[in-house]
N, C-alpha and C positions, 0 to 999 in steps of 0.2 A: 504493500500500500504506500509506504513512504517513498519508494523508488518512483511510483506512479505520480505522487504529488510533486516530487522534484522535477519531473518532466512537464508538469502542468502548472506553471507559476500562478495562474489566476486562481485555480482551486486551492493551491498551497496558501495563497494570501487569504482566501476566505476561511480556510481551516485555522490559520493562525489567529485571525480576527475573532472567530468564534471561541477559540480556546482562551484568548486573553480576556475577552468580554465575560465569559463564564467565570474565570478565575477572579476577575475584578468584582463581579457581583457577589460571589461567595465570600470574598474578603471584606468588601466595603459595607454591604448592607447590614450585617450583624453589628458592626462597630457603630454605624450610623444610628441604628435602632437603640443601641445601648446608650449612646451619648444624648439621645433625645428624651430619655427617661427623666422625670423630675429629679432635680438635685435634692440632697438630703435637707429636710425641714421645709421644703417648698410646699406651700398650700394653695388650693384654689382661692380665688377672690371671694370675699364675703359678698352678700347681696348689696350692702352699702358701697363697698369698693367697686363693684360692677357698675352700679349707678353712676359713680364718679368717673369711671372709665368711659362710660357713654358720653358724659359731659365733656371729657377730655377730647374725645374723637369728634363730637359734633361741633365743638368750638375750634377744631383744627389745630390743637396744641401740637400735634405730631408733625405739622408742616414746618415748624421752626425748631422743635426739640427732638432729638433722637433718643432712643433707649437701647443703645448698643455701644459698650465701651470696647474699643479695639485693643488688641494685645501689643500696645506700644508704650514705652516708658512715659512719654509725654501725656498719654491718656490716663494711665494707671496712677501717675503722680497726682493728677488733678481729680480724677473721679473715683479711684479705688480699683479693686480687682476687676480684671477684664471679664466681659460677659461670656457665658457658656450656654450652649443650646438648651440644656436641661432647665435653665431658669425660666424658659418661655413655654414650658410644656402645657400650661393652662391658658396661654394667650390665644385668643381668637377674635380678631386677626392679630398678627405680630405688629408691633409698632417700632421696629428697629430704626428705620429712617437712615438717610444718608446726608441730609442737609442740616446744618446747625446755624440758625440765626441766633439762637440762644444756646445755653449749655446742655449737655447730655443729662437726662434725668433718671438713668437706670438705677442710681443709688441714692436718690434725693431723700428717701425716707430715713437715711442714716444721719443726715446733718441739717435738716430743716425742721423747724417747730411749727405747731399750729398757728402761733402768733405771727411767725414770719410769713407763712402762706396767706393768712388773712390780709395782712398789710400789702403783700406783694400783688395779690389779685385785685385789690381795691385801688392801689396807687403804686405801681411798680417802681417809680423813681424814688419813692420814700425809703426803699430798702436797697435799691441798686441804682445809684446815681448814674445818669447817662443812659439808662435803659430805654430801648425803643419799643418795648413791649406795650401794647395798649392795655388800658384798665378793663377789667371784666366785672364791672359793678352789677351787671344784670344777674350774675350768679347769686348775688345777695338778695335778689327779689323773686327769683323763680324757684319752684319746687323741683326736687330731683324726682325722676321717674322710677320709683321703687318697684312698681308692678312689673315693668318691662325687664328690669334687672333680675327679679325673682323668676320670671318666665324663662329668661336665658339660662339661669343657673339650673333650673329643673330640666331644661332641654339638654344641656351638655352632660348632666348627670345621667340621663337616660340614653342618650345617643352615643356619647363618647366615654361613658363609664367614669366620669370625673368623680373622685372619691368624697363627695359631700356626705354628711351624716355618718361618716366613719370616725373611729376613735382618733382624737387629736386633730380632726379636720373641721372646717366650718359647718355649722348646722343649717339645714334648710327646714325640714319638717313641713308642717302645713303652712298656709299663707299667714294664719294668725300667729303661729310660732315664729315665722320669719320676720314678721312685723315687730315682734317683741325684741328679737335679736338686733334688728336694724336700729330700733330706738335706743337700746342700751349702748350700742357702738357709737351712735350719733351723739348721745348725751355726753360721752367722755370728750368729744371734740368741742361741742357747743359750750361746755363748761369752761373751756380754755379761751374762748373767743370773746372779743370786746363788743362786737356789733350788736346793739340792743334789738334791732329789728329781727335779726336771726334768732336771738334768744326768745323773743316774744312769739315768733312763728313756731319755734319748737315747742313752746309751752302750749300752743294751740293744736299741737299734733302734726305740724308741718316740718318737713326737712328740706332746707334750701340746697340748691345745687352746690354752693361753695362747701358745705359740710361734706357732701358725698365726694367732691373732688379732693378735698384734703385727706379723706379716708383713703382714697386711691393712691395719692402721692405718697402718703406715709407708708403704704405697703410696698413701695419700690425700694428694695434693699439688695 
């Protein structure tokens, strides 16, 4: 057979291509699947964090901020440990990005406080002199869409087997139980905020977009 292949270069090339392609698949796919597994201690987003993620996407925050720290010293010195694929196992869609008008936000939960986020979203220049970011004061007046976030969490749990309601993972439960979890998580954030309208709205049972967004940003670590 090999002598025949040596006399037929076209078929020899095809045979070599198939052999290399098969070997590559056998070698690469298992490693790719292993690296795509959630990193240790990685948890799915809570319902409130998902609601904040929806705000983040709808207001196009990802157009100016990436969530991907590249493995270069200049990046790790500024932002921390470079990103690995397992950190994004529960992200749908990914928000890696390639354009940075503002800084990368992949680890922002490690070094920004609720107070900082509140002031930054209301008046960016007050905390970052010279910032060209616009103010997002509407987030202090609009309610977060908790129902849509809950629906997404239930969907990914059923379709993608995301481990909600498992030991050590965020709880979903029924809609009533989820509402109680959201309110408890939101209360911890609202208690640290200064905006009285946000506090009054929470007292009435409303959760503003800014609260959900802060919950999401605090989860990025």
